[in-house]
N, CA, C and O atoms as a GROMACS GRO file, in nm:
protein
  536
    1MET      N    1   2.192   0.395   0.229
    1MET     CA    2   2.272   0.424   0.400
    1MET      C    3   2.235   0.379   0.519
    1MET      O    4   2.112   0.375   0.517
    2PRO      N    5   2.279   0.338   0.633
    2PRO     CA    6   2.252   0.291   0.724
    2PRO      C    7   2.193   0.410   0.823
    2PRO      O    8   2.235   0.526   0.821
    3TYR      N    9   2.093   0.361   0.908
    3TYR     CA   10   2.083   0.499   0.982
    3TYR      C   11   2.142   0.459   1.109
    3TYR      O   12   2.146   0.340   1.138
    4LEU      N   13   2.197   0.563   1.200
    4LEU     CA   14   2.263   0.488   1.318
    4LEU      C   15   2.185   0.553   1.404
    4LEU      O   16   2.198   0.676   1.406
    5PRO      N   17   2.088   0.491   1.496
    5PRO     CA   18   2.044   0.580   1.628
    5PRO      C   19   2.120   0.668   1.673
    5PRO      O   20   2.242   0.655   1.671
    6GLN      N   21   2.045   0.791   1.730
    6GLN     CA   22   2.173   0.863   1.801
    6GLN      C   23   2.149   0.842   1.903
    6GLN      O   24   2.037   0.807   1.941
    7THR      N   25   2.279   0.862   1.999
    7THR     CA   26   2.284   0.825   2.139
    7THR      C   27   2.213   0.953   2.222
    7THR      O   28   2.188   1.065   2.179
    8GLN      N   29   2.194   0.903   2.336
    8GLN     CA   30   2.091   1.011   2.410
    8GLN      C   31   2.217   1.123   2.463
    8GLN      O   32   2.326   1.086   2.507
    9THR      N   33   2.167   1.279   2.445
    9THR     CA   34   2.246   1.377   2.529
    9THR      C   35   2.140   1.422   2.590
    9THR      O   36   2.020   1.403   2.570
   10HIS      N   37   2.227   1.518   2.709
   10HIS     CA   38   2.138   1.624   2.748
   10HIS      C   39   2.024   1.695   2.669
   10HIS      O   40   1.907   1.696   2.707
   11ALA      N   41   2.066   1.748   2.569
   11ALA     CA   42   2.026   1.817   2.468
   11ALA      C   43   1.899   1.776   2.410
   11ALA      O   44   1.806   1.856   2.401
   12ARG      N   45   1.889   1.638   2.363
   12ARG     CA   46   1.793   1.564   2.283
   12ARG      C   47   1.727   1.512   2.386
   12ARG      O   48   1.765   1.478   2.498
   13ARG      N   49   1.578   1.507   2.311
   13ARG     CA   50   1.454   1.405   2.348
   13ARG      C   51   1.439   1.297   2.357
   13ARG      O   52   1.468   1.227   2.260
   14ARG      N   53   1.392   1.243   2.462
   14ARG     CA   54   1.390   1.096   2.450
   14ARG      C   55   1.298   1.037   2.317
   14ARG      O   56   1.207   1.107   2.272
   15ALA      N   57   1.322   0.935   2.273
   15ALA     CA   58   1.253   0.928   2.128
   15ALA      C   59   1.136   0.871   2.196
   15ALA      O   60   1.134   0.823   2.309
   16GLU      N   61   1.030   0.884   2.106
   16GLU     CA   62   0.874   0.817   2.133
   16GLU      C   63   0.886   0.699   2.142
   16GLU      O   64   0.961   0.636   2.067
   17ARG      N   65   0.809   0.641   2.240
   17ARG     CA   66   0.776   0.500   2.253
   17ARG      C   67   0.647   0.475   2.254
   17ARG      O   68   0.562   0.544   2.311
   18VAL      N   69   0.623   0.350   2.176
   18VAL     CA   70   0.509   0.329   2.116
   18VAL      C   71   0.447   0.181   2.184
   18VAL      O   72   0.544   0.126   2.237
   19ARG      N   73   0.334   0.106   2.199
   19ARG     CA   74   0.299  -0.008   2.202
   19ARG      C   75   0.193  -0.025   2.060
   19ARG      O   76   0.107   0.055   2.023
   20PHE      N   77   0.235  -0.164   1.991
   20PHE     CA   78   0.122  -0.128   1.874
   20PHE      C   79   0.020  -0.173   1.918
   20PHE      O   80   0.020  -0.235   2.024
   21PRO      N   81  -0.114  -0.146   1.834
   21PRO     CA   82  -0.229  -0.197   1.906
   21PRO      C   83  -0.212  -0.377   1.902
   21PRO      O   84  -0.242  -0.450   1.996
   22GLU      N   85  -0.164  -0.418   1.789
   22GLU     CA   86  -0.157  -0.553   1.734
   22GLU      C   87  -0.042  -0.617   1.798
   22GLU      O   88   0.068  -0.561   1.798
   23SER      N   89  -0.062  -0.727   1.850
   23SER     CA   90   0.037  -0.826   1.865
   23SER      C   91   0.140  -0.841   1.774
   23SER      O   92   0.093  -0.862   1.662
   24THR      N   93   0.262  -0.838   1.775
   24THR     CA   94   0.394  -0.802   1.665
   24THR      C   95   0.464  -0.908   1.721
   24THR      O   96   0.505  -0.905   1.837
   25PRO      N   97   0.480  -1.012   1.635
   25PRO     CA   98   0.588  -1.118   1.637
   25PRO      C   99   0.714  -1.072   1.611
   25PRO      O  100   0.718  -0.991   1.518
   26VAL      N  101   0.831  -1.100   1.671
   26VAL     CA  102   0.969  -1.063   1.608
   26VAL      C  103   1.075  -1.221   1.620
   26VAL      O  104   1.083  -1.310   1.705
   27VAL      N  105   1.145  -1.198   1.487
   27VAL     CA  106   1.243  -1.297   1.504
   27VAL      C  107   1.399  -1.243   1.502
   27VAL      O  108   1.460  -1.164   1.430
   28LEU      N  109   1.431  -1.314   1.603
   28LEU     CA  110   1.622  -1.265   1.600
   28LEU      C  111   1.679  -1.375   1.539
   28LEU      O  112   1.628  -1.486   1.526
   29ARG      N  113   1.803  -1.333   1.498
   29ARG     CA  114   1.910  -1.421   1.444
   29ARG      C  115   1.984  -1.375   1.503
   29ARG      O  116   1.970  -1.260   1.545
   30SER      N  117   2.109  -1.466   1.531
   30SER     CA  118   2.210  -1.442   1.608
   30SER      C  119   2.346  -1.472   1.461
   30SER      O  120   2.326  -1.537   1.358
   31PRO      N  121   2.457  -1.412   1.494
   31PRO     CA  122   2.580  -1.438   1.387
   31PRO      C  123   2.602  -1.592   1.396
   31PRO      O  124   2.659  -1.631   1.294
   32ASP      N  125   2.580  -1.672   1.466
   32ASP     CA  126   2.569  -1.833   1.458
   32ASP      C  127   2.478  -1.914   1.377
   32ASP      O  128   2.499  -2.032   1.352
   33GLY      N  129   2.356  -1.836   1.328
   33GLY     CA  130   2.286  -1.906   1.256
   33GLY      C  131   2.172  -1.925   1.363
   33GLY      O  132   2.065  -1.942   1.305
   34GLY      N  133   2.160  -1.928   1.494
   34GLY     CA  134   2.070  -1.936   1.585
   34GLY      C  135   1.916  -1.845   1.574
   34GLY      O  136   1.920  -1.736   1.516
   35ARG      N  137   1.805  -1.888   1.624
   35ARG     CA  138   1.695  -1.836   1.566
   35ARG      C  139   1.607  -1.840   1.675
   35ARG      O  140   1.581  -1.941   1.741
   36PHE      N  141   1.560  -1.722   1.692
   36PHE     CA  142   1.472  -1.659   1.831
   36PHE      C  143   1.359  -1.591   1.804
   36PHE      O  144   1.350  -1.509   1.712
   37SER      N  145   1.244  -1.629   1.902
   37SER     CA  146   1.136  -1.576   1.874
   37SER      C  147   1.093  -1.507   1.978
   37SER      O  148   1.123  -1.547   2.090
   38GLY      N  149   1.028  -1.412   1.964
   38GLY     CA  150   0.988  -1.323   2.061
   38GLY      C  151   0.842  -1.219   2.020
   38GLY      O  152   0.806  -1.227   1.903
   39ARG      N  153   0.785  -1.153   2.087
   39ARG     CA  154   0.649  -1.050   2.098
   39ARG      C  155   0.787  -0.899   2.110
   39ARG      O  156   0.896  -0.887   2.166
   40LEU      N  157   0.710  -0.823   2.034
   40LEU     CA  158   0.752  -0.618   2.053
   40LEU      C  159   0.636  -0.631   2.180
   40LEU      O  160   0.538  -0.706   2.174
   41GLN      N  161   0.659  -0.572   2.258
   41GLN     CA  162   0.644  -0.489   2.356
   41GLN      C  163   0.588  -0.326   2.350
   41GLN      O  164   0.484  -0.263   2.370
   42VAL      N  165   0.716  -0.304   2.312
   42VAL     CA  166   0.729  -0.170   2.313
   42VAL      C  167   0.828  -0.115   2.222
   42VAL      O  168   0.937  -0.171   2.230
   43ILE      N  169   0.820  -0.008   2.125
   43ILE     CA  170   0.941   0.018   2.062
   43ILE      C  171   0.957   0.185   2.040
   43ILE      O  172   0.877   0.267   2.085
   44SER      N  173   1.056   0.211   1.975
   44SER     CA  174   1.112   0.353   1.927
   44SER      C  175   1.194   0.321   1.836
   44SER      O  176   1.215   0.206   1.799
   45LEU      N  177   1.254   0.436   1.787
   45LEU     CA  178   1.375   0.473   1.691
   45LEU      C  179   1.472   0.447   1.740
   45LEU      O  180   1.569   0.478   1.671
   46THR      N  181   1.507   0.380   1.881
   46THR     CA  182   1.646   0.392   1.909
   46THR      C  183   1.625   0.244   1.978
   46THR      O  184   1.735   0.201   2.013
   47GLY      N  185   1.524   0.160   2.007
   47GLY     CA  186   1.560   0.057   2.077
   47GLY      C  187   1.381   0.002   2.108
   47GLY      O  188   1.275   0.045   2.061
   48GLY      N  189   1.409  -0.104   2.204
   48GLY     CA  190   1.249  -0.150   2.227
   48GLY      C  191   1.239  -0.225   2.361
   48GLY      O  192   1.325  -0.207   2.448
   49LEU      N  193   1.166  -0.283   2.373
   49LEU     CA  194   1.154  -0.403   2.498
   49LEU      C  195   1.036  -0.549   2.404
   49LEU      O  196   0.928  -0.556   2.346
   50LEU      N  197   1.130  -0.623   2.438
   50LEU     CA  198   1.040  -0.804   2.361
   50LEU      C  199   1.034  -0.870   2.507
   50LEU      O  200   1.097  -0.870   2.612
   51SER      N  201   0.904  -0.934   2.443
   51SER     CA  202   0.885  -1.045   2.543
   51SER      C  203   0.911  -1.207   2.499
   51SER      O  204   0.825  -1.274   2.443
   52MET      N  205   1.031  -1.251   2.530
   52MET     CA  206   1.044  -1.340   2.484
   52MET      C  207   1.054  -1.475   2.585
   52MET      O  208   1.066  -1.452   2.706
   53PRO      N  209   1.050  -1.622   2.538
   53PRO     CA  210   1.029  -1.735   2.625
   53PRO      C  211   1.145  -1.744   2.718
   53PRO      O  212   1.124  -1.807   2.822
   54LYS      N  213   1.276  -1.689   2.698
   54LYS     CA  214   1.424  -1.708   2.749
   54LYS      C  215   1.496  -1.593   2.716
   54LYS      O  216   1.504  -1.577   2.594
   55PRO      N  217   1.544  -1.518   2.776
   55PRO     CA  218   1.620  -1.369   2.733
   55PRO      C  219   1.724  -1.433   2.668
   55PRO      O  220   1.743  -1.555   2.669
   56LEU      N  221   1.813  -1.324   2.592
   56LEU     CA  222   1.941  -1.388   2.543
   56LEU      C  223   2.084  -1.346   2.602
   56LEU      O  224   2.040  -1.319   2.714
   57GLN      N  225   2.182  -1.328   2.610
   57GLN     CA  226   2.304  -1.343   2.689
   57GLN      C  227   2.299  -1.154   2.650
   57GLN      O  228   2.293  -1.113   2.534
   58GLN      N  229   2.302  -1.074   2.754
   58GLN     CA  230   2.348  -0.919   2.764
   58GLN      C  231   2.469  -0.912   2.634
   58GLN      O  232   2.574  -0.976   2.625
   59GLY      N  233   2.416  -0.820   2.552
   59GLY     CA  234   2.546  -0.768   2.481
   59GLY      C  235   2.555  -0.857   2.351
   59GLY      O  236   2.632  -0.815   2.265
   60SER      N  237   2.485  -0.981   2.324
   60SER     CA  238   2.444  -1.019   2.237
   60SER      C  239   2.398  -0.954   2.104
   60SER      O  240   2.293  -0.890   2.097
   61VAL      N  241   2.495  -0.975   1.985
   61VAL     CA  242   2.386  -0.864   1.855
   61VAL      C  243   2.325  -0.963   1.784
   61VAL      O  244   2.367  -1.078   1.773
   62VAL      N  245   2.197  -0.903   1.722
   62VAL     CA  246   2.135  -1.015   1.672
   62VAL      C  247   2.102  -0.906   1.542
   62VAL      O  248   2.129  -0.788   1.521
   63LYS      N  249   2.039  -0.998   1.479
   63LYS     CA  250   1.941  -0.945   1.335
   63LYS      C  251   1.818  -0.953   1.398
   63LYS      O  252   1.770  -1.063   1.427
   64LEU      N  253   1.746  -0.823   1.427
   64LEU     CA  254   1.573  -0.854   1.443
   64LEU      C  255   1.503  -0.810   1.334
   64LEU      O  256   1.546  -0.732   1.250
   65MET      N  257   1.357  -0.879   1.338
   65MET     CA  258   1.300  -0.840   1.224
   65MET      C  259   1.179  -0.841   1.259
   65MET      O  260   1.160  -0.940   1.330
   66PHE      N  261   1.063  -0.766   1.241
   66PHE     CA  262   0.898  -0.813   1.273
   66PHE      C  263   0.837  -0.676   1.144
   66PHE      O  264   0.888  -0.574   1.095
   67LEU      N  265   0.726  -0.737   1.133
   67LEU     CA  266   0.610  -0.680   1.045
   67LEU      C  267   0.509  -0.542   1.108
   67LEU      O  268   0.415  -0.567   1.183
   68ALA      N  269   0.536  -0.414   1.072
   68ALA     CA  270   0.455  -0.355   1.134
   68ALA      C  271   0.339  -0.295   1.016
   68ALA      O  272   0.362  -0.328   0.900
   69GLN      N  273   0.228  -0.217   1.040
   69GLN     CA  274   0.166  -0.177   0.964
   69GLN      C  275   0.245  -0.092   0.850
   69GLN      O  276   0.161  -0.105   0.762
   70THR      N  277   0.290  -0.059   0.824
   70THR     CA  278   0.407  -0.008   0.709
   70THR      C  279   0.475  -0.056   0.658
   70THR      O  280   0.528   0.009   0.567
   71GLY      N  281   0.518  -0.192   0.678
   71GLY     CA  282   0.622  -0.266   0.606
   71GLY      C  283   0.712  -0.360   0.718
   71GLY      O  284   0.707  -0.339   0.839
   72SER      N  285   0.803  -0.478   0.647
   72SER     CA  286   0.863  -0.526   0.711
   72SER      C  287   1.002  -0.406   0.791
   72SER      O  288   1.055  -0.307   0.742
   73VAL      N  289   1.017  -0.457   0.895
   73VAL     CA  290   1.167  -0.354   0.963
   73VAL      C  291   1.297  -0.445   1.008
   73VAL      O  292   1.273  -0.521   1.102
   74LEU      N  293   1.381  -0.446   0.975
   74LEU     CA  294   1.481  -0.541   0.959
   74LEU      C  295   1.616  -0.430   1.032
   74LEU      O  296   1.664  -0.323   0.993
   75GLY      N  297   1.636  -0.491   1.117
   75GLY     CA  298   1.800  -0.398   1.200
   75GLY      C  299   1.924  -0.507   1.232
   75GLY      O  300   1.941  -0.626   1.207
   76SER      N  301   1.995  -0.411   1.295
   76SER     CA  302   2.094  -0.497   1.362
   76SER      C  303   2.087  -0.438   1.519
   76SER      O  304   2.100  -0.318   1.539
   77ALA      N  305   2.066  -0.526   1.623
   77ALA     CA  306   2.036  -0.444   1.761
   77ALA      C  307   2.119  -0.540   1.908
   77ALA      O  308   2.121  -0.661   1.927
   78GLU      N  309   2.166  -0.452   1.974
   78GLU     CA  310   2.231  -0.558   2.076
   78GLU      C  311   2.111  -0.560   2.189
   78GLU      O  312   2.035  -0.476   2.237
   79MET      N  313   2.134  -0.681   2.202
   79MET     CA  314   2.041  -0.677   2.379
   79MET      C  315   2.101  -0.621   2.470
   79MET      O  316   2.223  -0.606   2.474
   80LEU      N  317   2.012  -0.580   2.562
   80LEU     CA  318   2.022  -0.509   2.716
   80LEU      C  319   2.019  -0.602   2.811
   80LEU      O  320   2.030  -0.723   2.794
   81SER      N  321   2.005  -0.551   2.897
   81SER     CA  322   2.012  -0.646   3.020
   81SER      C  323   1.884  -0.686   3.056
   81SER      O  324   1.813  -0.589   3.081
   82PRO      N  325   1.816  -0.817   3.071
   82PRO     CA  326   1.693  -0.840   3.078
   82PRO      C  327   1.601  -0.802   3.219
   82PRO      O  328   1.628  -0.814   3.339
   83LEU      N  329   1.483  -0.751   3.151
   83LEU     CA  330   1.416  -0.689   3.306
   83LEU      C  331   1.350  -0.796   3.354
   83LEU      O  332   1.304  -0.759   3.462
   84SER      N  333   1.322  -0.895   3.336
   84SER     CA  334   1.297  -1.048   3.378
   84SER      C  335   1.270  -1.129   3.323
   84SER      O  336   1.291  -1.114   3.202
   85TRP      N  337   1.202  -1.275   3.370
   85TRP     CA  338   1.279  -1.391   3.318
   85TRP      C  339   1.189  -1.424   3.153
   85TRP      O  340   1.198  -1.526   3.084
   86ASP      N  341   1.088  -1.276   3.120
   86ASP     CA  342   1.036  -1.296   2.990
   86ASP      C  343   1.067  -1.182   2.901
   86ASP      O  344   1.022  -1.162   2.788
   87GLN      N  345   1.154  -1.106   2.969
   87GLN     CA  346   1.139  -0.930   2.891
   87GLN      C  347   1.270  -0.898   2.875
   87GLN      O  348   1.362  -0.951   2.937
   88GLN      N  349   1.285  -0.779   2.764
   88GLN     CA  350   1.422  -0.835   2.753
   88GLN      C  351   1.449  -0.720   2.658
   88GLN      O  352   1.411  -0.730   2.542
   89ALA      N  353   1.526  -0.592   2.710
   89ALA     CA  354   1.521  -0.460   2.620
   89ALA      C  355   1.645  -0.479   2.516
   89ALA      O  356   1.742  -0.550   2.541
   90PHE      N  357   1.625  -0.390   2.375
   90PHE     CA  358   1.715  -0.366   2.312
   90PHE      C  359   1.755  -0.222   2.285
   90PHE      O  360   1.700  -0.127   2.341
   91ARG      N  361   1.840  -0.212   2.210
   91ARG     CA  362   1.879  -0.134   2.110
   91ARG      C  363   1.952  -0.157   1.993
   91ARG      O  364   2.047  -0.232   1.974
   92PHE      N  365   1.856  -0.031   1.872
   92PHE     CA  366   1.870  -0.042   1.739
   92PHE      C  367   2.081   0.007   1.719
   92PHE      O  368   2.127   0.117   1.749
   93MET      N  369   2.160  -0.104   1.666
   93MET     CA  370   2.269  -0.076   1.639
   93MET      C  371   2.277   0.022   1.538
   93MET      O  372   2.346   0.123   1.550
   94ALA      N  373   2.188  -0.013   1.410
   94ALA     CA  374   2.173   0.008   1.289
   94ALA      C  375   2.058  -0.029   1.213
   94ALA      O  376   2.005  -0.140   1.223
   95LEU      N  377   2.024   0.050   1.147
   95LEU     CA  378   1.883   0.024   1.044
   95LEU      C  379   1.915   0.115   0.911
   95LEU      O  380   1.961   0.228   0.896
   96HIS      N  381   1.875   0.029   0.834
   96HIS     CA  382   1.889   0.094   0.678
   96HIS      C  383   1.792   0.187   0.656
   96HIS      O  384   1.682   0.163   0.706
   97ASP      N  385   1.809   0.306   0.584
   97ASP     CA  386   1.720   0.419   0.544
   97ASP      C  387   1.544   0.386   0.575
   97ASP      O  388   1.454   0.421   0.652
   98ASP      N  389   1.566   0.304   0.472
   98ASP     CA  390   1.386   0.278   0.419
   98ASP      C  391   1.337   0.163   0.534
   98ASP      O  392   1.223   0.121   0.513
   99ASP      N  393   1.416   0.098   0.670
   99ASP     CA  394   1.400   0.082   0.736
   99ASP      C  395   1.341   0.109   0.845
   99ASP      O  396   1.256   0.050   0.911
  100GLU      N  397   1.431   0.268   0.865
  100GLU     CA  398   1.379   0.343   0.982
  100GLU      C  399   1.312   0.459   0.920
  100GLU      O  400   1.313   0.564   0.985
  101SER      N  401   1.245   0.457   0.785
  101SER     CA  402   1.155   0.522   0.731
  101SER      C  403   0.985   0.444   0.753
  101SER      O  404   0.881   0.508   0.770
  102ARG      N  405   0.997   0.296   0.746
  102ARG     CA  406   0.889   0.252   0.789
  102ARG      C  407   0.891   0.244   0.927
  102ARG      O  408   0.784   0.287   0.969
  103LEU      N  409   0.969   0.205   1.024
  103LEU     CA  410   0.988   0.250   1.184
  103LEU      C  411   0.905   0.361   1.229
  103LEU      O  412   0.807   0.362   1.304
  104ARG      N  413   0.968   0.457   1.165
  104ARG     CA  414   0.903   0.595   1.209
  104ARG      C  415   0.806   0.589   1.141
  104ARG      O  416   0.716   0.603   1.224
  105ALA      N  417   0.758   0.576   1.042
  105ALA     CA  418   0.610   0.600   0.976
  105ALA      C  419   0.535   0.496   1.101
  105ALA      O  420   0.471   0.553   1.190
  106ALA      N  421   0.541   0.402   1.103
  106ALA     CA  422   0.443   0.299   1.222
  106ALA      C  423   0.422   0.369   1.341
  106ALA      O  424   0.308   0.402   1.372
  107ILE      N  425   0.540   0.402   1.425
  107ILE     CA  426   0.519   0.486   1.532
  107ILE      C  427   0.474   0.637   1.539
  107ILE      O  428   0.450   0.705   1.639
  108GLU      N  429   0.468   0.666   1.426
  108GLU     CA  430   0.389   0.799   1.390
  108GLU      C  431   0.237   0.747   1.390
  108GLU      O  432   0.161   0.784   1.480
  109MET      N  433   0.189   0.654   1.276
  109MET     CA  434   0.044   0.621   1.305
  109MET      C  435   0.018   0.553   1.411
  109MET      O  436  -0.105   0.554   1.418
  110SER      N  437   0.068   0.480   1.518
  110SER     CA  438   0.064   0.473   1.630
  110SER      C  439  -0.001   0.569   1.735
  110SER      O  440  -0.092   0.545   1.815
  111LEU      N  441   0.065   0.674   1.715
  111LEU     CA  442   0.058   0.787   1.778
  111LEU      C  443  -0.073   0.863   1.741
  111LEU      O  444  -0.164   0.892   1.820
  112GLU      N  445  -0.068   0.893   1.606
  112GLU     CA  446  -0.184   0.924   1.562
  112GLU      C  447  -0.286   0.877   1.618
  112GLU      O  448  -0.372   0.948   1.669
  113GLN      N  449  -0.291   0.700   1.618
  113GLN     CA  450  -0.410   0.679   1.649
  113GLN      C  451  -0.425   0.680   1.785
  113GLN      O  452  -0.543   0.659   1.810
  114SER      N  453  -0.354   0.698   1.894
  114SER     CA  454  -0.406   0.746   2.025
  114SER      C  455  -0.462   0.822   2.071
  114SER      O  456  -0.559   0.826   2.147
  115ARG      N  457  -0.359   0.937   1.994
  115ARG     CA  458  -0.439   1.084   2.006
  115ARG      C  459  -0.583   1.084   1.972
  115ARG      O  460  -0.666   1.142   2.042
  116ARG      N  461  -0.604   1.038   1.894
  116ARG     CA  462  -0.768   1.016   1.827
  116ARG      C  463  -0.849   0.962   1.874
  116ARG      O  464  -0.964   1.003   1.894
  117GLU      N  465  -0.787   0.820   1.909
  117GLU     CA  466  -0.882   0.758   2.060
  117GLU      C  467  -0.905   0.839   2.158
  117GLU      O  468  -1.021   0.859   2.194
  118THR      N  469  -0.805   0.897   2.215
  118THR     CA  470  -0.808   1.005   2.343
  118THR      C  471  -0.915   1.137   2.315
  118THR      O  472  -0.999   1.185   2.391
  119GLU      N  473  -0.882   1.171   2.189
  119GLU     CA  474  -0.995   1.278   2.186
  119GLU      C  475  -1.155   1.217   2.164
  119GLU      O  476  -1.259   1.282   2.175
  120GLN      N  477  -1.142   1.102   2.136
  120GLN     CA  478  -1.284   1.036   2.107
  120GLN      C  479  -1.330   1.004   2.269
  120GLN      O  480  -1.450   1.017   2.290
  121ARG      N  481  -1.267   0.975   2.356
  121ARG     CA  482  -1.278   0.930   2.457
  121ARG      C  483  -1.313   1.068   2.570
  121ARG      O  484  -1.370   1.062   2.679
  122GLY      N  485  -1.256   1.189   2.498
  122GLY     CA  486  -1.267   1.306   2.593
  122GLY      C  487  -1.397   1.354   2.565
  122GLY      O  488  -1.470   1.389   2.658
  123ARG      N  489  -1.449   1.360   2.398
  123ARG     CA  490  -1.581   1.407   2.357
  123ARG      C  491  -1.690   1.340   2.434
  123ARG      O  492  -1.776   1.407   2.491
  124GLU      N  493  -1.686   1.149   2.439
  124GLU     CA  494  -1.733   1.070   2.518
  124GLU      C  495  -1.772   1.118   2.632
  124GLU      O  496  -1.889   1.105   2.670
  125ARG      N  497  -1.654   1.194   2.717
  125ARG     CA  498  -1.704   1.235   2.838
  125ARG      C  499  -1.743   1.347   2.840
  125ARG      O  500  -1.812   1.357   2.941
  126GLU      N  501  -1.740   1.473   2.769
  126GLU     CA  502  -1.841   1.604   2.775
  126GLU      C  503  -1.978   1.566   2.772
  126GLU      O  504  -2.060   1.594   2.860
  127GLN      N  505  -2.010   1.477   2.630
  127GLN     CA  506  -2.148   1.418   2.623
  127GLN      C  507  -2.201   1.382   2.736
  127GLN      O  508  -2.297   1.439   2.790
  128LEU      N  509  -2.148   1.295   2.774
  128LEU     CA  510  -2.210   1.222   2.919
  128LEU      C  511  -2.235   1.288   3.049
  128LEU      O  512  -2.334   1.268   3.119
  129GLU      N  513  -2.124   1.381   3.081
  129GLU     CA  514  -2.163   1.520   3.145
  129GLU      C  515  -2.289   1.569   3.155
  129GLU      O  516  -2.376   1.558   3.242
  130LYS      N  517  -2.280   1.644   3.013
  130LYS     CA  518  -2.403   1.703   2.941
  130LYS      C  519  -2.514   1.625   2.981
  130LYS      O  520  -2.588   1.683   3.060
  131PHE      N  521  -2.543   1.518   2.952
  131PHE     CA  522  -2.674   1.455   3.010
  131PHE      C  523  -2.688   1.453   3.128
  131PHE      O  524  -2.792   1.503   3.173
  132THR      N  525  -2.578   1.388   3.231
  132THR     CA  526  -2.567   1.350   3.417
  132THR      C  527  -2.626   1.523   3.439
  132THR      O  528  -2.700   1.543   3.535
  133ALA      N  529  -2.595   1.626   3.359
  133ALA     CA  530  -2.638   1.757   3.447
  133ALA      C  531  -2.725   1.732   3.420
  133ALA      O  532  -2.798   1.703   3.515
  134TRP      N  533  -2.774   1.724   3.308
  134TRP     CA  534  -2.960   1.734   3.265
  134TRP      C  535  -3.045   1.699   3.374
  134TRP      O  536  -3.168   1.701   3.360
   0.00000   0.00000   0.00000
């Protein structure tokens, strides 16, 4: 069954956004068979930001596919207004349950890795402060 990202309301929290640690290629397919490529810069369960050689027309609906640490993610997306000549935002229109699960797991893995790295930097900073106080 398709997962439809929820629209934002005042009562809802903004979806977590992450940058995957590795460069993530993205393939986009338009209904007329056109194929475009880009790189994922930011991702959430509701959409993301792509780096592309040339932005697509705002409002274009495409199939978007990329490979995360948890497996491939395929969904329908609407291209939003370009932020610059090589950056364009998109919003997911639909994701199947298994694609949504893989995306959610990849985002959680990335968030957990960031938390661990932040904790490690904090411990290293504490140790450095102990040695400099000596």
